[in-house]
C-alpha angles and dihedrals in degrees: 000000000000115000092232089062091057092043091049095049094050090043086057096055098265121129103194126189116231136192111224112234090192142340115320087222135336109298097006122143091239115087135171115299097023120127119220136172114233102225109161141035133181134176117243132215114316089356088278098122136033125215111215124188121214120198114202097180103098090060096030101141093049091044095049091047090053094044094050091048095048100033120097090196102062138234097293088076091076091059094046103037104048124064089227112022088205092061107060107191132141137180128217133195114224131176106239097253097040113119109242116211093243139096128195114267118242130032138258094015123144090237091055092048088051093050092051097041097080088228110163099208130074126289089255094049088049090051092048090051092050091050092046090052093050092049089049093049089046093236084120119037117221112236111219095201136359113234 
């Protein structure tokens, strides 16, 4: 998934869960199979990079088990590398069009469809285009007034 999609979703108020399909970057906490919630996004210098925050706490036990299995450093890293070892959160910088080793959790969701569509606009714009298309095709009747 492109970094700008994650960034845009969080910027629009979404906090999607993702399943990691590989390491986020070399020696990151996040490894293949972990589930993280994307909770923050910031624009870097000259809008060339995006900072994305990954929260691993909602699936902590699963994530720690995967990390301990796949990490060559050992479980002590969690205690020494996080300000609070009970709050496993990391941030990563990505160029906007870089592929992030993550996919949206769940299946057949509109959010997942948007992420895989390649649409260049925002999620809200994509939703509006979908609704407009349904109305025009008469699959979804437009209600003039709610009563």
